[in-house]
C-alpha positions in Angstrom: -18.3 -14.3 -2.3 -21.1 -15.9 -4.3 -19.2 -19.3 -4.3 -19.2 -19.2 -0.5 -23.0 -18.4 -0.6 -23.6 -21.4 -2.9 -21.5 -23.6 -0.7 -23.5 -22.6 2.4 -26.8 -23.2 0.6 -25.6 -26.6 -0.4 -24.5 -27.3 3.1 -27.9 -26.4 4.5 -29.6 -28.7 2.1 -27.1 -31.4 3.0 -27.8 -31.0 6.7 -31.6 -30.7 6.5 -32.3 -33.5 4.1 -31.0 -37.0 4.9 -32.3 -38.3 1.6 -30.2 -35.7 -0.2 -27.2 -36.8 1.8 -27.7 -40.4 0.8 -28.3 -39.6 -2.9 -25.1 -37.5 -3.0 -22.9 -40.2 -1.5 -24.5 -43.0 -3.5 -24.2 -41.1 -6.7 -20.5 -40.4 -6.6 -18.3 -40.2 -3.5 -15.7 -38.3 -5.6 -17.9 -35.3 -5.6 -16.9 -34.6 -2.0 -13.2 -34.7 -2.8 -11.3 -31.4 -2.7 -8.7 -30.6 -5.5 -5.1 -30.5 -4.4 -4.7 -26.8 -4.9 -7.7 -26.1 -2.7 -6.2 -28.3 0.0 -3.1 -26.1 -0.2 -5.2 -23.0 0.1 -6.8 -24.5 3.3 -3.4 -25.4 4.7 -1.9 -21.9 4.2 -0.1 -20.4 7.2 -2.3 -17.7 8.7 -0.7 -17.2 12.1 2.6 -15.4 12.7 3.6 -17.8 15.4 3.3 -20.7 13.0 5.3 -18.9 10.4 8.1 -18.1 12.9 8.2 -21.7 14.1 8.2 -23.2 10.6 11.0 -20.9 9.4 13.0 -20.8 12.7 12.9 -17.0 12.7 14.2 -14.8 15.5 11.5 -14.6 18.2 12.2 -10.9 19.0 10.3 -10.0 15.7 7.2 -11.9 16.6 5.3 -9.4 18.8 5.5 -6.7 16.1 4.5 -9.2 13.5 1.4 -10.1 15.5 0.5 -6.5 15.8 0.8 -5.8 12.1 -1.0 -9.1 11.4 -4.1 -7.8 13.1 -4.3 -4.8 10.7 -3.7 -6.9 7.6 -3.8 -10.7 8.1 -0.9 -13.0 7.3 -1.6 -15.6 4.6 1.0 -17.7 2.8 0.8 -21.2 1.3 3.3 -23.8 2.4 4.5 -24.2 -1.2 5.6 -20.6 -1.2 7.0 -20.6 2.4 9.1 -23.7 1.6 11.2 -21.5 -0.8 12.2 -19.2 2.0 15.6 -19.7 3.7 15.1 -20.8 7.3 16.4 -18.4 9.9 16.9 -15.5 7.5 14.7 -12.6 8.6 15.9 -10.7 5.4 15.0 -13.4 2.9 13.5 -11.6 -0.1 10.4 -13.9 -0.2 9.8 -13.6 3.5 9.9 -9.8 3.3 6.9 -10.0 0.9 4.7 -11.8 3.4 6.1 -10.9 6.9 3.9 -8.4 8.9 6.1 -5.6 10.2 5.4 -2.7 12.6 6.5 -0.3 9.9 3.1 -1.0 8.3 1.4 0.8 11.2 3.2 4.1 10.7 1.3 6.7 8.7 3.3 8.3 5.9 2.4 11.4 3.9 1.5 10.6 0.3 0.2 7.1 1.1 -3.5 6.3 1.1 -6.0 3.4 1.1 -6.8 3.7 -2.7 -3.6 4.8 -4.4 -4.7 4.0 -8.0 -8.3 5.2 -7.8 -10.0 1.9 -8.1 -13.0 3.0 -6.1 -13.6 6.0 -8.2 -13.3 4.0 -11.4 -15.8 1.3 -10.2 -18.9 1.6 -12.4 -20.7 -1.4 -10.9 -19.8 -3.6 -8.0 -16.9 -5.7 -9.3 -16.4 -3.7 -12.5 -13.6 -1.2 -12.8 -13.4 0.8 -16.0 -10.4 3.1 -16.2 -9.2 2.8 -19.8 -11.4 3.1 -22.9 -10.9 -0.3 -24.5 -10.8 -2.7 -21.5 -12.5 -3.3 -18.2 -11.3 -5.1 -15.1 -13.4 -7.4 -13.0 -12.6 -8.0 -9.3 -14.2 -11.5 -9.3 -13.2 -12.3 -5.7 -11.5 -10.9 -2.7 -9.8 -14.2 -2.0 -6.1 -14.5 -2.5 -3.8 -17.5 -1.9 -1.2 -15.1 -0.5 -1.3 -11.7 1.2 1.5 -9.6 -0.1 2.4 -6.8 2.3 2.7 -4.2 -0.5 -0.7 -5.1 -2.1 -2.3 -2.0 -3.5 -5.7 -3.5 -2.7 -5.0 -4.4 0.9 -7.6 -1.9 2.0 -10.1 -2.5 -0.8 -13.7 -3.2 0.2 -14.2 -6.5 -1.5 -17.4 -7.1 0.3 -19.0 -4.2 -1.5 -17.1 -4.8 -4.7 -17.7 -8.4 -5.6 -19.8 -9.1 -8.6 -22.5 -11.2 -6.9 -25.1 -13.0 -9.1 -27.5 -10.1 -8.9 -24.8 -7.8 -10.3 -23.4 -10.1 -12.9 -26.2 -9.5 -15.4 -25.7 -5.8 -15.1 -21.9 -6.2 -15.7 -22.6 -8.2 -18.8 -25.1 -5.5 -20.0 -22.5 -2.8 -19.3 -19.9 -4.5 -21.4 -22.4 -5.3 -24.2 -23.4 -1.6 -24.4 -19.8 -0.4 -25.0 -18.6 -1.8 -28.3 -15.2 -0.1 -27.7 -14.4 -2.7 -25.0 -12.2 -5.3 -26.6 -10.6 -6.9 -23.5 -11.8 -8.1 -20.2 -9.3 -8.5 -17.4 -10.0 -11.0 -14.6 -8.5 -9.9 -11.3 -9.3 -9.8 -7.6 -8.1 -10.8 -5.1 -7.0 -13.6 -7.4 -9.4 -14.9 -10.1 -7.8 -18.3 -9.9 -9.2 -18.6 -6.3 -12.4 -19.5 -8.1 -13.0 -23.1 -9.2 -12.5 -24.1 -12.8 -16.2 -24.8 -13.0 -17.0 -21.2 -11.9 -14.5 -19.7 -14.2 -15.9 -21.7 -17.1 -19.4 -20.3 -16.4 -18.1 -16.7 -16.2 -16.1 -17.1 -19.4 -19.0 -18.6 -21.3 -21.1 -15.6 -20.5 -18.4 -13.2 -21.7 -18.0 -15.2 -24.9 -21.5 -14.2 -25.9 -20.3 -10.6 -26.2 -18.9 -10.4 -29.8 -16.8 -7.3 -29.5 -14.7 -8.7 -26.6 -11.7 -10.4 -28.3 -9.2 -10.8 -25.5 -9.3 -12.3 -22.0 -6.6 -11.5 -19.5 -5.9 -13.1 -16.1 -3.9 -11.2 -13.5 -2.8 -13.9 -11.1 -0.2 -14.8 -8.5 -1.8 -18.1 -7.6 0.1 -20.3 -10.1 3.3 -18.9 -8.6 2.5 -19.6 -5.0 0.5 -22.8 -5.6 1.7 -24.3 -8.9 -0.8 -27.1 -8.5 -3.5 -24.6 -9.4 -2.7 -25.1 -13.1 -4.9 -28.1 -13.5 -5.6 -30.0 -16.7 -9.2 -28.7 -16.5 -8.0 -25.1 -16.3 -5.7 -25.6 -19.3 -8.5 -27.2 -21.2 -10.8 -24.3 -20.4 -8.2 -21.8 -21.8 -7.6 -23.9 -24.8 -11.2 -24.2 -25.8 -12.4 -20.6 -25.3 -12.8 -18.5 -28.4 -10.8 -15.7 -26.7 -7.1 -15.2 -27.0 -6.3 -15.8 -23.4 -3.3 -14.1 -21.7 -2.0 -15.0 -18.3 -0.1 -12.2 -16.5 1.9 -13.8 -13.6 3.3 -11.8 -10.7 6.8 -12.9 -9.9 9.1 -10.5 -8.0 12.3 -12.6 -7.4 14.1 -15.4 -9.1 13.9 -17.5 -5.9 10.2 -17.8 -6.5 10.8 -19.8 -9.7 11.2 -23.4 -8.5 10.8 -26.7 -10.2 7.1 -27.0 -9.6 6.4 -23.6 -11.0 8.5 -24.4 -14.1 6.5 -27.5 -14.6 3.2 -25.6 -14.4 4.5 -23.0 -16.8 5.6 -25.7 -19.2 2.0 -27.1 -19.3 0.6 -23.7 -20.1 3.3 -23.1 -22.9 2.5 -26.6 -24.3 -1.1 -25.4 -24.6 0.0 -22.2 -26.5 -1.1 -19.9 -23.7 0.7 -16.6 -23.8 2.5 -15.8 -20.5 3.7 -12.4 -19.3 5.1 -11.3 -16.0 4.8 -8.1 -14.0 7.1 -7.3 -11.1 6.8 -4.7 -8.4 10.1 -2.9 -7.6 10.5 -3.5 -3.8 13.1 -2.2 -1.4 14.8 -5.1 0.3 13.3 -7.7 -2.1 14.6 -7.1 -5.7 16.0 -3.6 -5.8 19.3 -4.6 -7.4 20.5 -5.1 -11.0 21.6 -8.6 -10.3 18.2 -9.7 -8.8 16.2 -8.2 -11.7 18.7 -9.5 -14.3 18.5 -13.0 -12.9 14.7 -12.8 -12.7 14.4 -11.8 -16.4 16.8 -14.5 -17.5 14.9 -17.1 -15.4 11.6 -15.9 -16.8 12.9 -16.0 -20.4 14.2 -19.5 -20.0 10.9 -20.7 -18.6 9.0 -19.1 -21.6 7.6 -16.1 -19.7 8.2 -12.6 -21.1 8.9 -9.7 -18.6 6.1 -7.2 -19.1 6.0 -4.5 -16.5 8.3 -3.4 -13.7 6.0 -1.4 -11.5 6.9 1.4 -9.2 5.2 0.8 -5.8 1.6 1.9 -5.6 1.6 4.1 -2.5 -0.9 2.2 -0.4 -1.0 2.9 3.3 1.2 0.4 5.1 3.7 -0.2 2.4 6.0 2.8 2.5 9.0 0.7 3.7 9.0 -1.0 0.2 9.3 2.3 -1.7 12.2 2.9 -4.2 12.6 6.5 -5.3 12.3 7.2 -9.0 15.9 8.3 -9.5 17.2 5.0 -8.1 14.7 3.0 -10.2 15.9 4.8 -13.4 19.5 4.0 -12.6 18.6 0.3 -12.1 16.7 0.3 -15.4 19.7 1.8 -17.3 21.9 -1.0 -16.1 19.3 -3.6 -16.8 19.2 -2.5 -20.5 23.0 -3.1 -20.6 22.7 -6.5 -19.0 19.8 -8.0 -21.0 18.6 -8.4 -24.5 15.8 -6.0 -25.3 13.0 -8.6 -25.3 13.8 -9.4 -21.6 13.8 -5.8 -20.4 10.5 -5.0 -18.6 8.9 -1.6 -19.0 9.3 0.6 -15.9 5.8 2.0 -15.3 3.6 3.6 -12.6 -0.1 3.9 -12.3 -1.3 7.4 -11.7 -4.9 8.0 -10.7 -6.9 9.6 -13.5 -4.3 8.9 -16.2 -5.7 7.2 -19.4 -3.0 4.4 -19.3 0.0 3.3 -17.2 2.7 5.9 -17.5 6.3 5.2 -18.5 8.8 6.3 -15.8 11.4 8.6 -17.3 
C-alpha cells in the first residue's frame, strides 16, 4: 500500500512541476522503464471472459464464473495461464484460478479467518502466533488469486505495515529477544520492488537477535521473471540466512522458465523449500504428488509441507477429508525416498505450531 502512496505522490509532483518532468527525463530516461516482471503483473488476466476466450473454455461455465469473480476477483498472469491445457475445464491449474459458483455456497465449519490471523495480529501487518518468529503481511498484492487462499477475506487495507507503523513493528521485534526469524508474507512479498525489499531488510538487519529471514511466495512460480539479478544479489548480500518457501501444487506448474529461475537461486546458494496445499480435483492423487516431489527434487527444491485445506469461506469444494489424506500419505511414503516426502500438516487456530496430521 505504501508503495502505491509513494507512486501517487511522485505522480503528483511530476504533473505539477514541469521542471521536475524535464529534470527526470534529462537525467535518465531508463528511470521510467518498468521491469519485465511488473509488466507481466500489469498484463495479468483479470476478467473471466478474457480467460475463457484465451483458453477456449466451454461458454456455459462463464456466467457462474462472472458471479463468483465479483465476490473474489480473478487474477492470473499469462505465464501461468499458458501452462493450462486449452479447452479443458478440469485442468488442475485452471481449477486453482477459475471462479466457481460453489464458492458462493455457505458451508458449516468454514469462516473468513480460519487460522486466526486477525486475533494474532499485534500491530497492523505483524502476526505473532509462535514464540520464536513473527510474520509480516507486507502487502495485499498478489500476482495470482488462488481460489482456496486462506487470506481471500483478509482486510489488507487495515493490516498493511504503512510507514507510520513500520517503526512500531521494528520496536516490537527488538523488544522480544526470543524472536529469531522474520517471515515475509502477504499477499506476496515479492510484489514489492527489489528496492523496497532492500530497504525493509536493511531495517531488520539492525536487530541482532533476528538470524533468519524467510519468504513465503508464489510469485516466482507464476512469474519466473520475478527472480531478477538484483533480487538474487539482495539475498546473497544480506547477513541473514535467507530461505525461500515456494508454493507449487502440481507438477504441471514446473515449466522451463521456472526451472531456470530456480537454478539461478540455487547457484546463489539460496535454500529453497516448497509447500503444497492438498486440493480436491487438483493434486489429490498419489501419482500427482509423487511426480511433484520428484520434479521438485530434480530442480533442487525440497518438499516441506503438504497442507490440509484451511477452511476459508468459499473453498469448501477443495476439501479432502483427513482419512483420505492419510491414505495418500501412506502410499507417498512407499513411492518416494524419505527426503522427498512432505510433512502432512494442518494449522489450528490457537495451537503453538502447525500440527502433524495423524
